[in-house]
N, CA, C, O and the ligand as a Tripos MOL2 file, in Angstrom:
@<TRIPOS>MOLECULE
protein
  313   311    79     0     0
PROTEIN
NO_CHARGES

@<TRIPOS>ATOM
      1 N         103.3530  105.4630   80.5250 N.3       1 MET1
      2 CA        102.6660  104.2710   81.0120 C.3       1 MET1
      3 C         103.3090  103.7510   82.2990 C.2       1 MET1
      4 O         104.5250  103.8140   82.4810 O.2       1 MET1
      5 N         102.4860  103.2550   83.1490 N.am      2 LYS2
      6 CA        102.9680  102.6530   84.3900 C.3       2 LYS2
      7 C         103.5230  101.2690   84.0790 C.2       2 LYS2
      8 O         103.1550  100.6780   83.0640 O.2       2 LYS2
      9 N         104.4010  100.7400   84.9290 N.am      3 PRO3
     10 CA        104.8590   99.3510   84.7150 C.3       3 PRO3
     11 C         103.6960   98.4000   84.9440 C.2       3 PRO3
     12 O         102.7570   98.7260   85.6700 O.2       3 PRO3
     13 N         103.7550   97.2120   84.3210 N.am      4 PRO4
     14 CA        102.6410   96.2720   84.4540 C.3       4 PRO4
     15 C         102.5500   95.6170   85.8320 C.2       4 PRO4
     16 O         103.1120   94.5500   86.0780 O.2       4 PRO4
     17 N         101.8370   96.2820   86.7000 N.am      5 ILE5
     18 CA        101.5870   95.7280   88.0310 C.3       5 ILE5
     19 C         100.0790   95.6660   88.2090 C.2       5 ILE5
     20 O          99.3820   96.6660   88.0340 O.2       5 ILE5
     21 N          99.5850   94.4990   88.5550 N.am      6 CYS6
     22 CA         98.1410   94.2860   88.6310 C.3       6 CYS6
     23 C          97.4730   95.2330   89.6150 C.2       6 CYS6
     24 O          97.9010   95.3670   90.7610 O.2       6 CYS6
     25 N          96.4100   95.8910   89.1440 N.am      7 ARG7
     26 CA         95.6770   96.8480   89.9730 C.3       7 ARG7
     27 C          94.9950   96.1590   91.1480 C.2       7 ARG7
     28 O          94.7810   96.7720   92.1930 O.2       7 ARG7
     29 N          94.6590   94.8970   90.9780 N.am      8 ILE8
     30 CA         93.9140   94.1920   92.0120 C.3       8 ILE8
     31 C          94.8300   93.5400   93.0570 C.2       8 ILE8
     32 O          94.6170   93.7010   94.2580 O.2       8 ILE8
     33 N          95.8320   92.8170   92.6020 N.am      9 CYS9
     34 CA         96.6460   92.0540   93.5630 C.3       9 CYS9
     35 C          98.0900   92.5620   93.6490 C.2       9 CYS9
     36 O          98.9050   91.9880   94.3700 O.2       9 CYS9
     37 N          98.4070   93.6330   92.9190 N.am     10 ASN10
     38 CA         99.7540   94.2200   92.9520 C.3      10 ASN10
     39 C         100.8680   93.3000   92.4750 C.2      10 ASN10
     40 O         102.0400   93.5200   92.7790 O.2      10 ASN10
     41 N         100.4940   92.2720   91.7270 N.am     11 LYS11
     42 CA        101.5020   91.3710   91.1780 C.3      11 LYS11
     43 C         102.2210   92.0600   90.0200 C.2      11 LYS11
     44 O         101.5860   92.6390   89.1380 O.2      11 LYS11
     45 N         103.5320   91.9910   90.0340 N.am     12 ASP12
     46 CA        104.3420   92.5460   88.9600 C.3      12 ASP12
     47 C         104.5480   91.4420   87.9240 C.2      12 ASP12
     48 O         105.2690   90.4760   88.1730 O.2      12 ASP12
     49 N         103.9180   91.5900   86.7790 N.am     13 PHE13
     50 CA        103.9800   90.4880   85.8090 C.3      13 PHE13
     51 C         104.7250   90.8770   84.5390 C.2      13 PHE13
     52 O         104.4690   90.3180   83.4730 O.2      13 PHE13
     53 N         105.6460   91.8330   84.6460 N.am     14 ARG14
     54 CA        106.3360   92.3050   83.4380 C.3      14 ARG14
     55 C         107.1760   91.2340   82.7470 C.2      14 ARG14
     56 O         107.4780   91.3440   81.5590 O.2      14 ARG14
     57 N         107.5520   90.2010   83.4950 N.am     15 ASP15
     58 CA        108.3710   89.1460   82.8860 C.3      15 ASP15
     59 C         107.5510   88.0020   82.3180 C.2      15 ASP15
     60 O         108.1080   87.0420   81.7840 O.2      15 ASP15
     61 N         106.2440   88.0930   82.4270 N.am     16 SER16
     62 CA        105.4160   87.0100   81.8960 C.3      16 SER16
     63 C         104.5340   87.5320   80.7750 C.2      16 SER16
     64 O         104.3860   88.7400   80.5930 O.2      16 SER16
     65 N         103.9650   86.6260   80.0470 N.am     17 GLU17
     66 CA        103.1210   86.9780   78.9160 C.3      17 GLU17
     67 C         101.6810   87.2290   79.3520 C.2      17 GLU17
     68 O         100.8530   87.7150   78.5810 O.2      17 GLU17
     69 N         101.4120   86.8940   80.5770 N.am     18 GLU18
     70 CA        100.0310   86.9590   81.0590 C.3      18 GLU18
     71 C          99.5810   88.3860   81.3240 C.2      18 GLU18
     72 O         100.3830   89.2850   81.5740 O.2      18 GLU18
     73 N          98.2730   88.5570   81.2600 N.am     19 GLY19
     74 CA         97.6980   89.8440   81.6400 C.3      19 GLY19
     75 C          97.8670   90.9130   80.5840 C.2      19 GLY19
     76 O          98.4200   90.6700   79.5110 O.2      19 GLY19
     77 N          97.3920   92.0790   80.8970 N.am     20 GLY20
     78 CA         97.5000   93.1720   79.9470 C.3      20 GLY20
     79 C          96.7840   94.4060   80.4380 C.2      20 GLY20
     80 O          96.2680   94.4570   81.5540 O.2      20 GLY20
     81 N          96.7670   95.4110   79.5590 N.am     21 LEU21
     82 CA         96.1640   96.6920   79.8760 C.3      21 LEU21
     83 C          94.6940   96.6670   79.4510 C.2      21 LEU21
     84 O          94.3690   96.2320   78.3460 O.2      21 LEU21
     85 N          93.8210   97.1310   80.3230 N.am     22 VAL22
     86 CA         92.4020   97.2260   79.9840 C.3      22 VAL22
     87 C          91.9970   98.6990   80.0040 C.2      22 VAL22
     88 O          92.2690   99.4250   80.9600 O.2      22 VAL22
     89 N          91.3290   99.1240   78.9050 N.am     23 TYR23
     90 CA         90.8240  100.4940   78.8200 C.3      23 TYR23
     91 C          89.3420  100.4810   79.1560 C.2      23 TYR23
     92 O          88.5610   99.7910   78.5010 O.2      23 TYR23
     93 N          88.9560  101.2320   80.1640 N.am     24 PHE24
     94 CA         87.5590  101.2710   80.5860 C.3      24 PHE24
     95 C          86.8350  102.4390   79.9220 C.2      24 PHE24
     96 O          87.4230  103.2660   79.2250 O.2      24 PHE24
     97 N          85.5150  102.4620   80.1780 N.am     25 LYS25
     98 CA         84.6910  103.5450   79.6470 C.3      25 LYS25
     99 C          85.1630  104.8780   80.2490 C.2      25 LYS25
    100 O          85.4800  104.9660   81.4350 O.2      25 LYS25
    101 N          85.1980  105.8980   79.4070 N.am     26 LYS26
    102 CA         85.7110  107.1770   79.8810 C.3      26 LYS26
    103 C          84.6820  107.9690   80.6680 C.2      26 LYS26
    104 O          83.5270  108.0920   80.2600 O.2      26 LYS26
    105 N          85.1210  108.5080   81.8130 N.am     27 ARG27
    106 CA         84.3020  109.4180   82.6090 C.3      27 ARG27
    107 C          84.5240  110.8200   82.0610 C.2      27 ARG27
    108 O          85.4560  111.0380   81.2870 O.2      27 ARG27
    109 N          83.6800  111.7770   82.4490 N.am     28 PRO28
    110 CA         83.8920  113.1500   81.9540 C.3      28 PRO28
    111 C          85.3130  113.6430   82.2440 C.2      28 PRO28
    112 O          85.9120  114.3400   81.4250 O.2      28 PRO28
    113 N          85.8470  113.2760   83.4140 N.am     29 SER29
    114 CA         87.1990  113.7200   83.7580 C.3      29 SER29
    115 C          88.2450  113.0640   82.8640 C.2      29 SER29
    116 O          89.3180  113.6230   82.6400 O.2      29 SER29
    117 N          87.9270  111.8790   82.3550 N.am     30 ASP30
    118 CA         88.8630  111.1930   81.4580 C.3      30 ASP30
    119 C          88.8880  111.8390   80.0790 C.2      30 ASP30
    120 O          89.9250  111.8980   79.4180 O.2      30 ASP30
    121 N          87.7060  112.3270   79.6580 N.am     31 LEU31
    122 CA         87.6420  113.0310   78.3720 C.3      31 LEU31
    123 C          88.4480  114.3290   78.4620 C.2      31 LEU31
    124 O          89.1210  114.7310   77.5130 O.2      31 LEU31
    125 N          88.3620  114.9650   79.6170 N.am     32 GLU32
    126 CA         89.1580  116.1770   79.8600 C.3      32 GLU32
    127 C          90.6490  115.8560   79.7780 C.2      32 GLU32
    128 O          91.4290  116.6200   79.2090 O.2      32 GLU32
    129 N          91.0280  114.7330   80.3440 N.am     33 TRP33
    130 CA         92.4330  114.3030   80.3590 C.3      33 TRP33
    131 C          92.9290  114.1030   78.9290 C.2      33 TRP33
    132 O          94.0220  114.5410   78.5700 O.2      33 TRP33
    133 N          92.0960  113.4250   78.1110 N.am     34 ASP34
    134 CA         92.4430  113.1960   76.7070 C.3      34 ASP34
    135 C          92.6790  114.5100   75.9830 C.2      34 ASP34
    136 O          93.6370  114.6640   75.2250 O.2      34 ASP34
    137 N          91.7740  115.4590   76.2390 N.am     35 LYS35
    138 CA         91.8620  116.7580   75.5780 C.3      35 LYS35
    139 C          93.1550  117.4710   75.9700 C.2      35 LYS35
    140 O          93.8370  118.0600   75.1310 O.2      35 LYS35
    141 N          93.4760  117.4040   77.2580 N.am     36 LYS36
    142 CA         94.6720  118.0570   77.7770 C.3      36 LYS36
    143 C          95.9280  117.4510   77.1390 C.2      36 LYS36
    144 O          96.8570  118.1700   76.7710 O.2      36 LYS36
    145 N          95.9410  116.1280   77.0160 N.am     37 MET37
    146 CA         97.0970  115.4490   76.4440 C.3      37 MET37
    147 C          97.2750  115.8020   74.9670 C.2      37 MET37
    148 O          98.3930  115.9770   74.4830 O.2      37 MET37
    149 N          96.1400  115.9010   74.2610 N.am     38 LYS38
    150 CA         96.1930  116.2050   72.8380 C.3      38 LYS38
    151 C          96.6840  117.6130   72.5820 C.2      38 LYS38
    152 O          97.3360  117.8890   71.5760 O.2      38 LYS38
    153 N          96.3580  118.5030   73.5140 N.am     39 SER39
    154 CA         96.7460  119.9010   73.3180 C.3      39 SER39
    155 C          98.1970  120.1480   73.7050 C.2      39 SER39
    156 O          98.7130  121.2490   73.5100 O.2      39 SER39
    157 N          98.8520  119.1410   74.2470 N.am     40 ARG40
    158 CA        100.2620  119.3060   74.6320 C.3      40 ARG40
    159 C         101.0990  118.2110   73.9880 C.2      40 ARG40
    160 O         101.3800  117.1890   74.6150 O.2      40 ARG40
    161 N         101.4980  118.4220   72.7330 N.am     41 PRO41
    162 CA        102.2580  117.3750   72.0270 C.3      41 PRO41
    163 C         103.5340  117.0070   72.7920 C.2      41 PRO41
    164 O         104.2190  117.8640   73.3500 O.2      41 PRO41
    165 N         103.8200  115.7330   72.7980 N.am     42 GLY42
    166 CA        105.0230  115.2920   73.4870 C.3      42 GLY42
    167 C         104.7450  114.8530   74.9080 C.2      42 GLY42
    168 O         105.5450  114.1370   75.5100 O.2      42 GLY42
    169 N         103.6120  115.2790   75.4470 N.am     43 MET43
    170 CA        103.2350  114.8760   76.8000 C.3      43 MET43
    171 C         102.7270  113.4440   76.7570 C.2      43 MET43
    172 O         101.8870  113.0990   75.9260 O.2      43 MET43
    173 N         103.2310  112.6260   77.6390 N.am     44 THR44
    174 CA        102.6720  111.2800   77.7290 C.3      44 THR44
    175 C         102.3450  111.0170   79.1800 C.2      44 THR44
    176 O         102.9210  111.6190   80.0870 O.2      44 THR44
    177 N         101.4300  110.1250   79.3780 N.am     45 GLY45
    178 CA        101.0590  109.7780   80.7410 C.3      45 GLY45
    179 C         100.2260  108.5400   80.7240 C.2      45 GLY45
    180 O          99.8190  108.0490   79.6710 O.2      45 GLY45
    181 N          99.9780  108.0410   81.9030 N.am     46 HIS46
    182 CA         99.1290  106.8530   81.9880 C.3      46 HIS46
    183 C          97.6760  107.2940   82.0030 C.2      46 HIS46
    184 O          97.2760  108.0740   82.8680 O.2      46 HIS46
    185 N          96.8700  106.8020   81.0460 N.am     47 PRO47
    186 CA         95.4730  107.2350   81.0320 C.3      47 PRO47
    187 C          94.7690  106.8530   82.3460 C.2      47 PRO47
    188 O          94.9010  105.7210   82.8090 O.2      47 PRO47
    189 N          94.0340  107.7780   82.9370 N.am     48 PRO48
    190 CA         93.3750  107.4720   84.2150 C.3      48 PRO48
    191 C          92.2710  106.4260   84.0870 C.2      48 PRO48
    192 O          91.7950  105.8910   85.0890 O.2      48 PRO48
    193 N          91.8690  106.1390   82.8510 N.am     49 TYR49
    194 CA         90.7860  105.1630   82.6500 C.3      49 TYR49
    195 C          91.3240  103.7980   82.2050 C.2      49 TYR49
    196 O          90.5600  102.9500   81.7450 O.2      49 TYR49
    197 N          92.6300  103.5890   82.3410 N.am     50 ALA50
    198 CA         93.2310  102.3090   81.9530 C.3      50 ALA50
    199 C          94.0900  101.7780   83.0910 C.2      50 ALA50
    200 O          94.6880  102.5480   83.8420 O.2      50 ALA50
    201 N          94.1440  100.4690   83.2110 N.am     51 ASP51
    202 CA         95.0440   99.8930   84.2070 C.3      51 ASP51
    203 C          95.4540   98.4770   83.8270 C.2      51 ASP51
    204 O          94.8480   97.8250   82.9760 O.2      51 ASP51
    205 N          96.5080   98.0340   84.4970 N.am     52 TRP52
    206 CA         97.0660   96.7070   84.2250 C.3      52 TRP52
    207 C          96.4010   95.6410   85.0810 C.2      52 TRP52
    208 O          96.0250   95.8830   86.2280 O.2      52 TRP52
    209 N          96.2680   94.4660   84.5030 N.am     53 PHE53
    210 CA         95.7190   93.3320   85.2390 C.3      53 PHE53
    211 C          96.5340   92.0920   84.9050 C.2      53 PHE53
    212 O          96.8600   91.8450   83.7440 O.2      53 PHE53
    213 N          96.8560   91.3200   85.9270 N.am     54 CYS54
    214 CA         97.6380   90.1050   85.7220 C.3      54 CYS54
    215 C          96.7770   89.0290   85.0530 C.2      54 CYS54
    216 O          95.5730   89.2110   84.8720 O.2      54 CYS54
    217 N          97.3940   87.9300   84.6950 N.am     55 GLY55
    218 CA         96.6860   86.8550   84.0130 C.3      55 GLY55
    219 C          95.4540   86.3710   84.7720 C.2      55 GLY55
    220 O          94.4560   85.9610   84.1800 O.2      55 GLY55
    221 N          95.5520   86.4300   86.0680 N.am     56 GLU56
    222 CA         94.4660   85.9480   86.9050 C.3      56 GLU56
    223 C          93.2580   86.8890   86.8820 C.2      56 GLU56
    224 O          92.1180   86.4380   86.9860 O.2      56 GLU56
    225 N          93.5030   88.1800   86.7470 N.am     57 HIS57
    226 CA         92.4180   89.1640   86.8210 C.3      57 HIS57
    227 C          92.0620   89.7980   85.4860 C.2      57 HIS57
    228 O          91.0540   90.4980   85.3850 O.2      57 HIS57
    229 N          92.8680   89.5650   84.4660 N.am     58 TYR58
    230 CA         92.6710   90.2300   83.1770 C.3      58 TYR58
    231 C          91.3190   89.9180   82.5320 C.2      58 TYR58
    232 O          90.6220   90.8110   82.0490 O.2      58 TYR58
    233 N          90.9680   88.6340   82.5360 N.am     59 LYS59
    234 CA         89.7400   88.2190   81.8550 C.3      59 LYS59
    235 C          88.5130   88.9030   82.4590 C.2      59 LYS59
    236 O          87.6500   89.4040   81.7380 O.2      59 LYS59
    237 N          88.4500   88.9170   83.7780 N.am     60 ARG60
    238 CA         87.3220   89.5300   84.4880 C.3      60 ARG60
    239 C          87.3230   91.0500   84.2260 C.2      60 ARG60
    240 O          86.2680   91.6410   83.9960 O.2      60 ARG60
    241 N          88.4720   91.6550   84.2620 N.am     61 ALA61
    242 CA         88.5610   93.1020   84.0350 C.3      61 ALA61
    243 C          88.0830   93.4510   82.6250 C.2      61 ALA61
    244 O          87.3680   94.4310   82.4140 O.2      61 ALA61
    245 N          88.4930   92.6350   81.6840 N.am     62 LYS62
    246 CA         88.1240   92.8440   80.2860 C.3      62 LYS62
    247 C          86.5970   92.7650   80.1000 C.2      62 LYS62
    248 O          86.0230   93.4820   79.2800 O.2      62 LYS62
    249 N          85.9710   91.9030   80.8580 N.am     63 GLU63
    250 CA         84.5100   91.7800   80.7820 C.3      63 GLU63
    251 C          83.7990   93.0250   81.2960 C.2      63 GLU63
    252 O          82.6400   93.2740   80.9640 O.2      63 GLU63
    253 N          84.5020   93.7980   82.1060 N.am     64 LEU64
    254 CA         83.8970   94.9850   82.7210 C.3      64 LEU64
    255 C          84.3440   96.2800   82.0370 C.2      64 LEU64
    256 O          84.1170   97.3700   82.5610 O.2      64 LEU64
    257 N          84.9740   96.1610   80.8780 N.am     65 GLU65
    258 CA         85.5460   97.3420   80.2350 C.3      65 GLU65
    259 C          84.4960   98.3550   79.7560 C.2      65 GLU65
    260 O          84.8200   99.5020   79.4460 O.2      65 GLU65
    261 N          83.2280   97.9080   79.7020 N.am     66 ASN66
    262 CA         82.1690   98.8420   79.3120 C.3      66 ASN66
    263 C          81.6890   99.6810   80.5000 C.2      66 ASN66
    264 O          80.8160  100.5360   80.3500 O.2      66 ASN66
    265 N          82.2670   99.4320   81.6850 N.am     67 LEU67
    266 CA         81.9840  100.2560   82.8630 C.3      67 LEU67
    267 C          83.1020  101.2740   83.0090 C.2      67 LEU67
    268 O          84.1410  101.1570   82.3600 O.2      67 LEU67
    269 N          82.8890  102.2850   83.8700 N.am     68 THR68
    270 CA         84.0000  103.1900   84.1510 C.3      68 THR68
    271 C          84.9630  102.4580   85.0730 C.2      68 THR68
    272 O          84.6020  101.4490   85.6780 O.2      68 THR68
    273 N          86.1690  102.9560   85.1780 N.am     69 ILE69
    274 CA         87.1890  102.2690   85.9720 C.3      69 ILE69
    275 C          86.7820  102.1770   87.4480 C.2      69 ILE69
    276 O          87.0880  101.1890   88.1160 O.2      69 ILE69
    277 N          86.0940  103.2050   87.9550 N.am     70 ASP70
    278 CA         85.6530  103.1780   89.3550 C.3      70 ASP70
    279 C          84.6790  102.0330   89.6040 C.2      70 ASP70
    280 O          84.8100  101.2810   90.5700 O.2      70 ASP70
    281 N          83.7020  101.9180   88.7120 N.am     71 GLU71
    282 CA         82.6900  100.8770   88.8590 C.3      71 GLU71
    283 C          83.3140   99.4890   88.6970 C.2      71 GLU71
    284 O          83.0070   98.5660   89.4510 O.2      71 GLU71
    285 N          84.1790   99.3600   87.7170 N.am     72 ALA72
    286 CA         84.8080   98.0730   87.4370 C.3      72 ALA72
    287 C          85.6680   97.6120   88.6190 C.2      72 ALA72
    288 O          85.6180   96.4450   89.0070 O.2      72 ALA72
    289 N          86.4500   98.5220   89.1840 N.am     73 LEU73
    290 CA         87.3250   98.1440   90.2940 C.3      73 LEU73
    291 C          86.5250   97.7360   91.5170 C.2      73 LEU73
    292 O          86.9100   96.8290   92.2540 O.2      73 LEU73
    293 N          85.4030   98.4190   91.7240 N.am     74 LYS74
    294 CA         84.5410   98.0770   92.8410 C.3      74 LYS74
    295 C          84.0770   96.6260   92.7000 C.2      74 LYS74
    296 O          84.0850   95.8650   93.6680 O.2      74 LYS74
    297 N          83.6820   96.2610   91.5080 N.am     75 LYS75
    298 CA         83.2140   94.8920   91.2630 C.3      75 LYS75
    299 C          84.3490   93.8840   91.3340 C.2      75 LYS75
    300 O          84.1730   92.7800   91.8500 O.2      75 LYS75
    301 N          85.5110   94.2590   90.8180 N.am     76 LEU76
    302 CA         86.6350   93.3310   90.7870 C.3      76 LEU76
    303 C          87.1560   93.0250   92.1870 C.2      76 LEU76
    304 O          87.7080   91.9520   92.4350 O.2      76 LEU76
    305 N          86.9790   93.9610   93.0820 N.am     77 ARG77
    306 CA         87.5270   93.7730   94.4240 C.3      77 ARG77
    307 C          86.5940   92.9760   95.3140 C.2      77 ARG77
    308 O          86.9880   92.5650   96.4050 O.2      77 ARG77
    309 N          85.3850   92.7540   94.8800 N.am     78 THR78
    310 CA         84.4480   92.0020   95.7320 C.3      78 THR78
    311 C          84.5350   90.5080   95.4150 C.2      78 THR78
    312 O          83.8270   89.7050   96.0230 O.2      78 THR78
    313 ZN         96.0340   90.2700   89.7200 Zn       79 ZN79
@<TRIPOS>BOND
     1     1     2 1
     2     2     3 1
     3     3     4 2
     4     3     5 am
     5     5     6 1
     6     6     7 1
     7     7     8 2
     8     7     9 am
     9     9    10 1
    10    10    11 1
    11    11    12 2
    12    11    13 am
    13    13    14 1
    14    14    15 1
    15    15    16 2
    16    15    17 am
    17    17    18 1
    18    18    19 1
    19    19    20 2
    20    19    21 am
    21    21    22 1
    22    22    23 1
    23    23    24 2
    24    23    25 am
    25    25    26 1
    26    26    27 1
    27    27    28 2
    28    27    29 am
    29    29    30 1
    30    30    31 1
    31    31    32 2
    32    31    33 am
    33    33    34 1
    34    34    35 1
    35    35    36 2
    36    35    37 am
    37    37    38 1
    38    38    39 1
    39    39    40 2
    40    39    41 am
    41    41    42 1
    42    42    43 1
    43    43    44 2
    44    43    45 am
    45    45    46 1
    46    46    47 1
    47    47    48 2
    48    47    49 am
    49    49    50 1
    50    50    51 1
    51    51    52 2
    52    51    53 am
    53    53    54 1
    54    54    55 1
    55    55    56 2
    56    55    57 am
    57    57    58 1
    58    58    59 1
    59    59    60 2
    60    59    61 am
    61    61    62 1
    62    62    63 1
    63    63    64 2
    64    63    65 am
    65    65    66 1
    66    66    67 1
    67    67    68 2
    68    67    69 am
    69    69    70 1
    70    70    71 1
    71    71    72 2
    72    71    73 am
    73    73    74 1
    74    74    75 1
    75    75    76 2
    76    75    77 am
    77    77    78 1
    78    78    79 1
    79    79    80 2
    80    79    81 am
    81    81    82 1
    82    82    83 1
    83    83    84 2
    84    83    85 am
    85    85    86 1
    86    86    87 1
    87    87    88 2
    88    87    89 am
    89    89    90 1
    90    90    91 1
    91    91    92 2
    92    91    93 am
    93    93    94 1
    94    94    95 1
    95    95    96 2
    96    95    97 am
    97    97    98 1
    98    98    99 1
    99    99   100 2
   100    99   101 am
   101   101   102 1
   102   102   103 1
   103   103   104 2
   104   103   105 am
   105   105   106 1
   106   106   107 1
   107   107   108 2
   108   107   109 am
   109   109   110 1
   110   110   111 1
   111   111   112 2
   112   111   113 am
   113   113   114 1
   114   114   115 1
   115   115   116 2
   116   115   117 am
   117   117   118 1
   118   118   119 1
   119   119   120 2
   120   119   121 am
   121   121   122 1
   122   122   123 1
   123   123   124 2
   124   123   125 am
   125   125   126 1
   126   126   127 1
   127   127   128 2
   128   127   129 am
   129   129   130 1
   130   130   131 1
   131   131   132 2
   132   131   133 am
   133   133   134 1
   134   134   135 1
   135   135   136 2
   136   135   137 am
   137   137   138 1
   138   138   139 1
   139   139   140 2
   140   139   141 am
   141   141   142 1
   142   142   143 1
   143   143   144 2
   144   143   145 am
   145   145   146 1
   146   146   147 1
   147   147   148 2
   148   147   149 am
   149   149   150 1
   150   150   151 1
   151   151   152 2
   152   151   153 am
   153   153   154 1
   154   154   155 1
   155   155   156 2
   156   155   157 am
   157   157   158 1
   158   158   159 1
   159   159   160 2
   160   159   161 am
   161   161   162 1
   162   162   163 1
   163   163   164 2
   164   163   165 am
   165   165   166 1
   166   166   167 1
   167   167   168 2
   168   167   169 am
   169   169   170 1
   170   170   171 1
   171   171   172 2
   172   171   173 am
   173   173   174 1
   174   174   175 1
   175   175   176 2
   176   175   177 am
   177   177   178 1
   178   178   179 1
   179   179   180 2
   180   179   181 am
   181   181   182 1
   182   182   183 1
   183   183   184 2
   184   183   185 am
   185   185   186 1
   186   186   187 1
   187   187   188 2
   188   187   189 am
   189   189   190 1
   190   190   191 1
   191   191   192 2
   192   191   193 am
   193   193   194 1
   194   194   195 1
   195   195   196 2
   196   195   197 am
   197   197   198 1
   198   198   199 1
   199   199   200 2
   200   199   201 am
   201   201   202 1
   202   202   203 1
   203   203   204 2
   204   203   205 am
   205   205   206 1
   206   206   207 1
   207   207   208 2
   208   207   209 am
   209   209   210 1
   210   210   211 1
   211   211   212 2
   212   211   213 am
   213   213   214 1
   214   214   215 1
   215   215   216 2
   216   215   217 am
   217   217   218 1
   218   218   219 1
   219   219   220 2
   220   219   221 am
   221   221   222 1
   222   222   223 1
   223   223   224 2
   224   223   225 am
   225   225   226 1
   226   226   227 1
   227   227   228 2
   228   227   229 am
   229   229   230 1
   230   230   231 1
   231   231   232 2
   232   231   233 am
   233   233   234 1
   234   234   235 1
   235   235   236 2
   236   235   237 am
   237   237   238 1
   238   238   239 1
   239   239   240 2
   240   239   241 am
   241   241   242 1
   242   242   243 1
   243   243   244 2
   244   243   245 am
   245   245   246 1
   246   246   247 1
   247   247   248 2
   248   247   249 am
   249   249   250 1
   250   250   251 1
   251   251   252 2
   252   251   253 am
   253   253   254 1
   254   254   255 1
   255   255   256 2
   256   255   257 am
   257   257   258 1
   258   258   259 1
   259   259   260 2
   260   259   261 am
   261   261   262 1
   262   262   263 1
   263   263   264 2
   264   263   265 am
   265   265   266 1
   266   266   267 1
   267   267   268 2
   268   267   269 am
   269   269   270 1
   270   270   271 1
   271   271   272 2
   272   271   273 am
   273   273   274 1
   274   274   275 1
   275   275   276 2
   276   275   277 am
   277   277   278 1
   278   278   279 1
   279   279   280 2
   280   279   281 am
   281   281   282 1
   282   282   283 1
   283   283   284 2
   284   283   285 am
   285   285   286 1
   286   286   287 1
   287   287   288 2
   288   287   289 am
   289   289   290 1
   290   290   291 1
   291   291   292 2
   292   291   293 am
   293   293   294 1
   294   294   295 1
   295   295   296 2
   296   295   297 am
   297   297   298 1
   298   298   299 1
   299   299   300 2
   300   299   301 am
   301   301   302 1
   302   302   303 1
   303   303   304 2
   304   303   305 am
   305   305   306 1
   306   306   307 1
   307   307   308 2
   308   307   309 am
   309   309   310 1
   310   310   311 1
   311   311   312 2
@<TRIPOS>SUBSTRUCTURE
     1 MET1         2 RESIDUE 1 A MET
     2 LYS2         6 RESIDUE 1 A LYS
     3 PRO3        10 RESIDUE 1 A PRO
     4 PRO4        14 RESIDUE 1 A PRO
     5 ILE5        18 RESIDUE 1 A ILE
     6 CYS6        22 RESIDUE 1 A CYS
     7 ARG7        26 RESIDUE 1 A ARG
     8 ILE8        30 RESIDUE 1 A ILE
     9 CYS9        34 RESIDUE 1 A CYS
    10 ASN10       38 RESIDUE 1 A ASN
    11 LYS11       42 RESIDUE 1 A LYS
    12 ASP12       46 RESIDUE 1 A ASP
    13 PHE13       50 RESIDUE 1 A PHE
    14 ARG14       54 RESIDUE 1 A ARG
    15 ASP15       58 RESIDUE 1 A ASP
    16 SER16       62 RESIDUE 1 A SER
    17 GLU17       66 RESIDUE 1 A GLU
    18 GLU18       70 RESIDUE 1 A GLU
    19 GLY19       74 RESIDUE 1 A GLY
    20 GLY20       78 RESIDUE 1 A GLY
    21 LEU21       82 RESIDUE 1 A LEU
    22 VAL22       86 RESIDUE 1 A VAL
    23 TYR23       90 RESIDUE 1 A TYR
    24 PHE24       94 RESIDUE 1 A PHE
    25 LYS25       98 RESIDUE 1 A LYS
    26 LYS26      102 RESIDUE 1 A LYS
    27 ARG27      106 RESIDUE 1 A ARG
    28 PRO28      110 RESIDUE 1 A PRO
    29 SER29      114 RESIDUE 1 A SER
    30 ASP30      118 RESIDUE 1 A ASP
    31 LEU31      122 RESIDUE 1 A LEU
    32 GLU32      126 RESIDUE 1 A GLU
    33 TRP33      130 RESIDUE 1 A TRP
    34 ASP34      134 RESIDUE 1 A ASP
    35 LYS35      138 RESIDUE 1 A LYS
    36 LYS36      142 RESIDUE 1 A LYS
    37 MET37      146 RESIDUE 1 A MET
    38 LYS38      150 RESIDUE 1 A LYS
    39 SER39      154 RESIDUE 1 A SER
    40 ARG40      158 RESIDUE 1 A ARG
    41 PRO41      162 RESIDUE 1 A PRO
    42 GLY42      166 RESIDUE 1 A GLY
    43 MET43      170 RESIDUE 1 A MET
    44 THR44      174 RESIDUE 1 A THR
    45 GLY45      178 RESIDUE 1 A GLY
    46 HIS46      182 RESIDUE 1 A HIS
    47 PRO47      186 RESIDUE 1 A PRO
    48 PRO48      190 RESIDUE 1 A PRO
    49 TYR49      194 RESIDUE 1 A TYR
    50 ALA50      198 RESIDUE 1 A ALA
    51 ASP51      202 RESIDUE 1 A ASP
    52 TRP52      206 RESIDUE 1 A TRP
    53 PHE53      210 RESIDUE 1 A PHE
    54 CYS54      214 RESIDUE 1 A CYS
    55 GLY55      218 RESIDUE 1 A GLY
    56 GLU56      222 RESIDUE 1 A GLU
    57 HIS57      226 RESIDUE 1 A HIS
    58 TYR58      230 RESIDUE 1 A TYR
    59 LYS59      234 RESIDUE 1 A LYS
    60 ARG60      238 RESIDUE 1 A ARG
    61 ALA61      242 RESIDUE 1 A ALA
    62 LYS62      246 RESIDUE 1 A LYS
    63 GLU63      250 RESIDUE 1 A GLU
    64 LEU64      254 RESIDUE 1 A LEU
    65 GLU65      258 RESIDUE 1 A GLU
    66 ASN66      262 RESIDUE 1 A ASN
    67 LEU67      266 RESIDUE 1 A LEU
    68 THR68      270 RESIDUE 1 A THR
    69 ILE69      274 RESIDUE 1 A ILE
    70 ASP70      278 RESIDUE 1 A ASP
    71 GLU71      282 RESIDUE 1 A GLU
    72 ALA72      286 RESIDUE 1 A ALA
    73 LEU73      290 RESIDUE 1 A LEU
    74 LYS74      294 RESIDUE 1 A LYS
    75 LYS75      298 RESIDUE 1 A LYS
    76 LEU76      302 RESIDUE 1 A LEU
    77 ARG77      306 RESIDUE 1 A ARG
    78 THR78      310 RESIDUE 1 A THR
    79 ZN79       313 GROUP 0 **** ****
C-alpha cells in the first residue's frame, strides 16, 4: 500500500484521522491485476483501482466509487 497522500491535493494526512482509501469500480486491467496478485502468494501491491483521499476530498471520492478510477478522478479534478 502507498502512504496516505491525497490523490487530488497531495496532502499527506497520515497523522490525522481524516480521509481514507476509496476502492473504485474495477476496469478490465484491474481484474487482470487481481488475478496476477492472487496467483503469486506473498506479493502485495497497491491496487490500481484504489487511492487515498484526505478529509476534504474523501466524501466526494466515496460518492464516485461506482465509477472507474479514471472517470472518478476526472470528475474530482474539475
Ligand atoms: Zn485532498
